[in-house]
N, C-alpha and C positions, 0 to 999 in steps of 0.2 A: 532611717528605718521607713519602709513603705507602709501603706495602710494595711496590707495583708500580712505584714510581719508582726508576730507575737512574741519574739525572743530576740534580744540584742545584747551582746557583750562587745567590750572593746573600749579602750581609752583614747582620747584625743592625742594627737602627736605632742602637744604641749604638756599635757599631764604625764604622759609617759617619760618624756624627757626630764621633767621635774623630779620624777621618781629615780630615774636612771642616774642622772649626772647633775641635778639641781637641788634646790633647797629641801626637797622631800627625801633626798638620798638617805639621811640618817633614820628615817622611818623604815625604809626598805632594809637597811643594815640591821636595825634593832629587831625587826621581825624575823630575820634570818638568825640572828644570835640567839634569840629567846625562843626559837623553835615555834613560831607563831604562823598561822596560815593566812596569807594574804591572798584574797580572791579578787579577780577582775570582774567587775559588773558593767553596767551601761554608763561609761564615764564617770564612774566612782568605784571606790574599793572598800572592801571590808577586811578587817583583821580580826581573825578568830583566835581565841584560846579555848578549846573545847567547844561546847555548844554555842556559847555566846560570842557575838561580834563586840569586840571591845571598842571598835571604831568604825564608823561609816564616814568616809571622806570623799565629798562630791566636788567635781570641777565646776567653777563658776567663772564668768567672764573676767571678773576682777580679783579673783582669788579662789577661795575654797569654803565649802560649808561643811561643818563638823556636826556629827550626830552620836551622842553616846547614851546608852540606856541609863535613866535615872537611878535605877537599883544598883548600878556600879559605883555611884556616888563620886562622880567626877567633881573636881574643884571648880570654883567659879572662874579661876584664871584660864582654864582650858575650855569650859562650856558654861558660860554665865547665865544663859536663859533656858527655860523649860517650855517646850511645846509638845502636849500630850505626854507620852511616856518617855521623852527624850530630852536630855540637855543638849542645847545647841550653841553653835557660835559661827560667826561668819568672819573669816580671816582675810585680810587684804594681802596683796602680793608683797608688800614690805614688811608684813607681819609674820610671814611664814616661818622664818628661821627660829624666831623666838617662841613661837607656838610649838613647833616641833620639839624644841628643847624642853619645854615645860611638859608636853605630853609624855616624852620618854622619861622624865624624872617621875611622873605620876604613874606610870605604867605598872610598877609592882603592886601598888595599892589597888588599882583597877582590877588587876588579876585576882588578887585576894578576894575582893568583893564579888567578882563574877563567879568565882567557883562555888559560892554559896547557892547559886542558881543553876549550876551544871547538872546535866542529866547523863545516865549511862550511855543511852543511844546517841546523844549528841557528842559525847566524848569519844566513842567508837567511831563516829563519822569523822571527827577531826583527826584521830591517830591514823585511820585508814588513808584520809588524804595525804597526810604527811609521809607515810610510808610508801606510797604508790606514785612516785614521781619519775620512775624509770622502770626498765625492765618489761615483764610481760603484760603488766596492766598499768596505765597512766591515767590517773584521775585528773580531769581538767576542770570540773566545776562541782559545786555542791549547793543544795537548796536551790535548784533550778526551777523555774516555773513560767509557764506561758502567760502572757498578759491577758487578763480578763477571762481566764479559763479555769473554772473550778475543778478541784481535784487533779491539778496538773503539777503539783510540786514534787519533784523527785529528789531523793537524797543525794545521789551521785550521778555524774555524767563522766564516762571514762572511755578509754580507747584500748582494746584488746590488740596485743602485738604478737608478730610471729616472724622470727628471723629478721628483727629490726624494722619491720614494716607494719602499718596499721592494717588490721584485719576485720574489725568490727567496732561499731559504736555500742557502748554498753550503758544501759539505764539500770541503775542499782537501787533496789528498795532494801534498806537494812533493817534488821530485826536484833534485838538485844538477846544476849545469852539467856537461856531458860525459856525461850519462845515455845509456846505450845503449838500442836499440829493445827489447832483452830486459827491461831494468829499467824501461822505460816501460810495457810490457805487464803487468809485475807490479803496477805502481801502478793500471793499469786493473782488474785483478782485486781488488786491495785495495779499490777505490773501489765495485765492485759489491757487496762484502760490507758496506761502510759503509751504502750505500743501503738494504739489507735490515734492518740493525740500527737505524739512526736514523729511517728512514722506512718502516716496514713498511706494506705495501699502498699505497705511494706517499704517505703523509700523515706529517708530522713528529710524532715522539713528543711528547705534551703536556708531559711533564717537560722536555724540550729546549726546546720553544717557551717555556715559562714562564721558564726559567733564562736564555735569551737575552734575553728582555723585561727581567729583573732586572738583567742586566749592562749593558744599553743604558741604563737609567734611572740606575743607580748610577754608571756611568762619566761620565755627564753631570753628576750631582751633584758629582762629584769634579774636574770640569773637564777630563776626558780626552777626551770626545766632545762634540760640540755636541748640540743638541736634536732633530736629525733623526728619530731612532728612538724618542724618549720617547712611550710610549703606543701604539706600534705593535703590531699583532696578527700574530705570526709563524705562528700555528697553521694557517692555511689556505694558506700560500705554498707553491709547488712547491719541491721539493728538487732541487738539481743537484749532481753530483759532478764534481770537476775535478781532473785531473792537471796540475800547474803545474811548469814549469821555469824558473828564474831564470838568465838566460843573456845573454851579450854579443850573441848571435844568436837572439832569442827566437822567430823565425819558422821555426827549423830543422826543426820537425815539423809545420809549418802545412799541408802537403799531404798528411798522413797521413790515410788514409780506410780505413774497414772497413765490412763489412755487418753491421749491428748487431743485427737481429732484435729491435728495441726497446729495447736497452740504451742508457741515457742517461749515458754517460761522456764527458767533454770534455776536450780539451788546451787549455791557455792558457800562452803564453810571457810571461815577466815580464822586462822590460829591467832589466839590473843598475844602470844609471845612475839610475833613478828608483825601482825596487822597486814601482811601481804595478801592481796587478792589472788586467788589461783588463777591460772591460765584456762581458757575454755576447755581444754582436754581434761580438766579436772572438775568441770561442772557436771550436774546430773539433771536430766530432764524431769520436770514435774509438771502434772496436769491436775485435773479435778477430782479424780477417784483414787484415793490412796489405797494401796494394798499393803498387807503385812510383808515385812522383809524376811 
């Protein structure tokens, strides 16, 4: 990552191989079997169940570093030490298989403990990630943030598709069901800020484009995504900001209209029964001055 890069995603070849065909493979298989969300970070992975990351596993020269939030009450066998809010462990290469087996055995209890701290919006985020791995919208990343940049954490980064080809990079700000008009407007304001940070002068930051390409390629290698986005160039795609609400009545703001002065922020309703994000043709432009429908 160069000194100007503020965003980095991707696993080293060795880490990727360990997950694909090596001692970490049971971890990958368990995530798939248990419908957990494995996200690729900067040479580490997070495994989510709902809002919370059950595991952060980072690549190290002689093995891996384990971090699990202490609230999830991991056993001393899998994370014996505490540093700040996390239980941690450093596992050597010859200890990986045994540690993975112990983690998988402890997983049901970790999940039960983590659900005590789940929140609706975080659960929505997780379910949308899991539901949108193919089709018209493909979610590539969640909880993305530019290094050292305040107010840059976005809920989702996705690719809008059309006829099997990428059409736009989508920055998604999620709002929970029952959101008020005022809260929706806050989401619009946040989205305008994201657009300025992630796509200055209307063009996606090169470090973000490269990182999203790595995520797409490596998630395909791990069997998480199909090959639709492998080799795709995101650098020249338009960037769209969307405020999305997962709701039993996803069209509740569908008639919201504002005079935009060129502001490109959209509303999308997501049906709770499917969690599928609508394609751009079903978004609705929103701006700063709401009018009655």
